[in-house]
N, C-alpha and C positions, 0 to 999 in steps of 0.2 A: 475460338472466341477472340474478337478484336480487342486490342488495347484501347481503353477509353481515350477520348479526345483530350482528357486532362493529363495524360501521361507526361507530356513535355513540361507542363506546369509543375507537376508534383515531383518529378525527379531532377529537373534542372532549370525550369523557367522561373520567372519572377512575377507573373501575372496572378491576379486574384482568382481563385477557383470559383466556378459557378456551377459545375456539373452536379447532377443528382447523385453520382457516385461518391463525391466528396461529402455531400450532406448526409448520405446514408452511413458513410464511414464514421463521421462525427457522432451521429446518433447512436450507432452500434457501439462504439468505444465508450461513450458516456454512460449508456445504460448498463453495460457490463461493469464499468468502474463503480457505479452507484451500488450495484448488487454486491460486488465483492466487499466493498467497505461497509455497507450496511450489515452484511453477514459478520464481518470481523468486528465491527463496532458493537453490535448487540452481544456478541460473545464476550468481548472485553468488558463491556458494562455489566453483563450478567455475572462475569467472573468476579468483578469488584464488589457487586452488591448482593447477589443471592446464591451463587453456586457453592460457596463454602458451606452454607447451611443446608443445602439440598443434597449435595453429593459427597461432602467431606465433613460430616458432623463429628464432634468430639475430639478434634485435633487441636483445639485452642486457636486463638486469633492469629498469632504470629506464624505457627507451623502450618495452620490451615491456609493462610495467605500464600505461603511458599508453595504448598501442594497444588492449589488451584492455578497459580501462575506457571507451575511446571506443566500442567495439562495444557495451558494456553500456549506454552512454548512448543509442545508436540506438533501443533499445526504448522509451525514454521520449519520444523525438521522435515515434515512431509512435502513442503513446498518445493525444495530443490529437486526431489524425485519427480514431482509433477512437471517441473521445468525441464528436466532432462528428457522425460518421455514426450511431453506435448510440444516442447520447443523443437526437437528433432523432427517430429511429425509435421509441424508447421512449415519447416524449411523444405521438407520433401514433398508434401502434398498440398500446401497452401495454407493461408491464414484462416480462411473462412470456416472450414470443417472443424478445426481445433477450437475456435472461439465459440462455436455452438455447443460442443461437448463440454468444454470447461465450465461454462456458465450454468449448464444443467446440473453437472456434478456438484458444483460448489453450492448452488442454491438448494438443491435437493437434500444435501447433508444438513444444512441449517434448518430446513423444514423438519427433518427427522429429529433434531435435537429437541424441538418443541413437543415431541411425542414421547420423550424418554420417561421411564419411571424413575423416581428419586430413590435415594439410599434407604429411606424408610420402607419403601415398597419392595425393592429388588436387591437390597444389600449391596455386596461388593460388585455385582454385575452392573450396577448403575454407573459408577465412575469408569468402569471398563468400557461400557457402551458409549459413554460420553467421549472417551479418548479415541475410540474407533471412528466415530463421526467427525471428531476434530481432525483426525488424520485425513479422512476423505475430503473434508472441506479444504484443508491445506493443499492436498494433491491437486484438486481442481483449480485452486487459486494460483498454483505455482506457475502457470503459463498465461493466466488471464491478463494481468497488467502488462506483461511483456508483449502479448499479442495485440492488445489494444494500442499500446504506444508505438509498436512497430507498424501496425496498419495505418495509424494516423500520420506518422512521420513519412511513410512512403506515399501517401496521398497529398501531403501538404506542399505548397509552393516553396521553393528553396529560400527565397528572401524573407519569408514570414513563417518558416517552419517552427521556430520556437513558440510563436503565438498559437498556431493551429494545433501543434502537438500537445500544447498545454491544456487546450480546451476540454478534451475528454476527462482530464483529471479534476475538472470541476465536479464531475460525477462522484469523485471520492468525497468531496465536501457535502454533496447532496445526500449520499449514502450515510455518512456520519451524522449529518444533521437530522435525517429521518430517524435514525436509531436513537439519538440522544433526546429528540423531541418526544419520542415514545416513552423513554425511560424517566424523563423528568417527572411526569405525574405518577408513574408507577412507583418511583422511589419514595413518594410521600404517603403511599397507602399503608394501611395496617399490615403488619408482617404476616399475620395468618392468611390474609387474602392474597398478598403478593407471593408468598411461598406456596400457597395452595394451587393456584392455576394461572393467575394473571401473568406471571413471568413467562409463560409459554407463548403469549400472544405475539410479541415481536418476531419470534422464530417462525411461527405459523404464517405470518404475513409475508414471509419470503416467497410463498407460492405465487403471489401476484406478480412480483418482479421476475420470477423464473419464466412464467408464461410469456410475459412481455418481452423479455430479453431474447428468449429462444425464437420467438416469432420474428422479431426485427432482424436477428442475425441470419436467419434463413433467407431473408430477402436481399441481403447485401451482396455487392460485387466483390470479386477477389482483388487483392492489392495489385495496382498497376506494375509495381516492381517485380512481383512474383510472376505475373503474366509475361513480362519481358524475359525473365529467366526461362520460363517454360518454352517460349517461342524460339529462343536462341539455343536451347539445349544445355543451358548452364546450371540447371537445378542440381544441387549436390545430392548424391546418393548416400553420403555419410557425413552429414553436417557436423556431427559431434567430433569425429576424427579431424575434420578440417579446422574446427574451432580450436582444438588443443594443439594442432600443428602450427597455426598461424596467429592465434589471438591470446596467448597466455598473458602477455603484458597488459593488454587492454582489459582482460578479466580481472587482474589484480587491481588495476586502476578503478574499475567499477566497484570492487569490494571496498576500497578505501573511500570512495565518494559516498557510498551508502551508509557508512558508519554513523555520521552525524545526522543525515536526513532521516534514515529509517529508525535508528536507535532513539533519538530524541523525540521523534514523532510519537512513538509508543510510550515513552516516559511521560510526556505531557498529556496524551489523549487517553491513556489507560491507567498507568501506575499512579499518576497524580490523583486520580479519583479515589483510589483506595487510600492513598496517603492522607488527603485532607479529610476523608470520612473517618477512617479507623484510627489515625494517629492524632491529627489536629483536632478532630471532634466536631466538624461542621455538619450541617444537615446533609443527608444522602442525596438531596436534589441539587446541591451546589456544584458538584463535579460535572454531572451531565449538562447543567446550564452553562458552565464555563466552556465545555467542549462544543456546545451548540453555538456560542458566540464566536469561537475560533473557526468553526465550519462556515458560518456566514461570512467572516472576513476572508476565508479562503476562496469563496466564490469569486471575489474580486481580485485578490492578490495573486492567485496562480496565473491567470491569463496575463495580468500586468507584468509579472516577473518573466513569463514566457516572451512577451513582447520586448521587455528590456534585454533579454538574452540575444534577440535579433539585432539590437542596436549596439550593445557594448561587448557581446561575445558570451559564450557559455561559461568559460573558465573564470573570467573576472567576477561575474555575478555569483557563481558558486563559492568562490573564495571569500567574498565579502559576507555572504550569508553564514558560512561556517564560522567566520571570525565573530560575527554578531552573536551567534549561539554560544560561543565560548565565553564572551564577555558578559552575556546576559545571565549565565547560569547561577552565579552566587546571589545576586539580588533577587532572581526569580524564586529560588527555594527559600530564601529568607522571608520573602513576602508571602509565599504560600503558607508558611508556618505561622503567620499571624492569625489565620482563621477569618480574615475579613473577606466577605463575599465579593465585593467589588474588586479588591486587589487580586483575588484568585482568578476571577474572570479576565482581568487585564493581563495577568502573567501568562495564562494558558493561551489567550488570544495572540499575544506577541510571540510566544515561543513557537506556536504552530503557524500562525498567519504570516509572520515575517521570517523567523529562523528556518523552520522546516520548509515552508513554501518558497522561500527565496532559492533554496537549493533545488526543490522539486521543479520550479519553473524553468530552470536551466536544464535539469536532468531529463525532462520529457523528450526533448529532441536529442540531447547529448548522447545518451546511451545507444540509441539506434544509429547515430552517426559514427560511433566508435567502431562498429563492426561492418564487414563486407556483406554484400547482398546475399551470398550463397548460404551463409550461416548466421545471419543477423538475428532471427527469432531465437535460435538456440543460444546465441551469445547473450542477448538481453535477458532471456529467461534464467539462464544459469547464473549470470552475473548478479541479477536482482535477488534471486532466491537463496543462493548459497550465502550471500552477504547478509540476508535477512535473519539467518539463524544466529549469527554472532552479533547482530545489531538489534533489530526490533524484537526478534523472537525471545531472546533471553533478558532483554532490558527490564521488564517488570519483575522477573524472578530475581535478577541481580539487585534491583532496587529493594525488594522485600528482604533479601538476605542482608543487605547493608543496614537496613533499619534494625534487623534482629541483632547484628553484630555490634552496632554502635548505639544501642539503647535509644532508637528512634530519633537520633540526631539528623538534622537536615544537611549538614555540610558534606558528608560523603556522597550524597545524591548529587549535589552541585559539582563535586569533583569528578564524578562519573560522566556528567554531561560535558564538562571541560575536556576530559580525555577523548571522548568520542568526537568532539568538534575539532580538536587539534589534529587528530588522525586525518580527518577529511581535509582540513586546511592544508596540511602538508602534502596530501595526495594531489591537490590542484596544481602544484608546481611540476608534476610529472605528467599532467594530462594535456594532450594535444588540443588545440583550439579547432573545433569542428564546424563552426558556423559557415553555412554556404556550401557544405560538402555535397557532392553528387551521390545520391543513394543508390544509383545503378552501378556504382563502382564495386568491383568484386573484392578489392583489397581493403584491409582495415585502415583506419586513420592512424597516421604516425606523426 
C-alpha cells in the first residue's frame, strides 16, 4: 500500500491538508471521542443522580455516594490495562484495527448497562454486574483517546498540528453535551418513572453511535506514520519494552501533566453535580445544565487553545491554564456553594471551558509529540490511562470522602483542586517544548 500524498504534509510539511485521508481521520477520531465521552458522561451523570438508589439502596446518602463513585473509579482502574493491551497492539499492527475494536467494546458495554436488572430484582448480583460492565467499558476506553489523538497528530501538518489534533476532542464536548441534554429533562421527571425504566434510555441509545463509529472506522486509512514504519521495517516487535527502556522520563511527565487536566475535569463535570444536588440542595437539573453550558463552550475553546499552542508553544499554554485552575479553585467552590443557578453554570463553564480545555488544547498534540514513532501509541495510552487512575478516576471518590470527613465544607474541595493544579504547573518546568517536532522521528522528545 502506497503512503498517501499527504505524508509529507502530515509528518513534516507546513501546507494545509486537503486529502480525503485527513478528512476521514478527523471524522473517525471525532466520532470515537464523542462515543467515549457520551458513555462516560452518562455513567457519571447516572452515578450522581440514580445509581445509588438502583444499585446501592440502604447505604445512606454519604456512604452510598462513596460506594457509587468507587464503582465509577473501577472503570479508570481498567483503563490502563486496556491501554497496555491495545496500545501495544496498535504499535505492532496499526492504529486502524485497534480503533475499530475499542469503540465496539466500549459502546457495547454501555448498551449492556441499560439492560441490567436493579438491586430490587437481582440483589447483590446487580452491583456486581454493573462493576463488570464498567470494567469492560474502561478496558475499551483505555486506548480509545490515545489512538484517536495519535492518529490525528500523525495526519496533521506540522505547523498546524496543535489545531488539527485538537479538533477530534471537540467530539468529547459533543458526547458530553448529548449526554447532559438527555439527562436534563430526565432529572426533572417523577422518581418512580425515572428509576423505573427511563434511566435506561441514554445507555440504550449507545447502540446508534456504536454502529456509526464502527462503520466509519472500517472505511478509514491507516496512519501515514505507521505506513512509513511498515515500509522501512522499523515497526517495533516489543513496543512496551522499548517504551520502558527509553521513555520513563516522558511517562512521568505525562502523569504530572494529566493531574490537573484530568482530575479537575471530573471534579467539575461529575462530582460537582452530586455536590450541588445532594449537599447544596439545588434542583437535579442544574448540574447537567451547567455541564451542557461547559460542553458548548468547549466546542469553541478546544480548537482555539489548540491553535494558540501552535503560536506560543505547548508548554507555555499548559502552564498558564494550570495556574488559572489553581487560582480559580477557591472562588469556584465558594460560588458553587451559594446554590445560585447562574453562578453554578458560570463556574463549571469556566472550570472546564478555560481551565481544563486550556490544558487539553495543548495536550492533544503534546502527548503524541513526546514519544518516538515506534512506541507512540503505547506511550500515549499508558501515560494517559495510568495517570487517569490517580487523577480523574479517584477524584469524585476523594471529593465525596472529603465532604464526609469535613462535614460538607467546600474548602477542602478547593484545596484538592489547588494541589492537582500545582502538580501540573510544576511539571511544565520539566516538559520539553515539542511544537514543530517531526513525528517520523524514532526518538523521544528531550
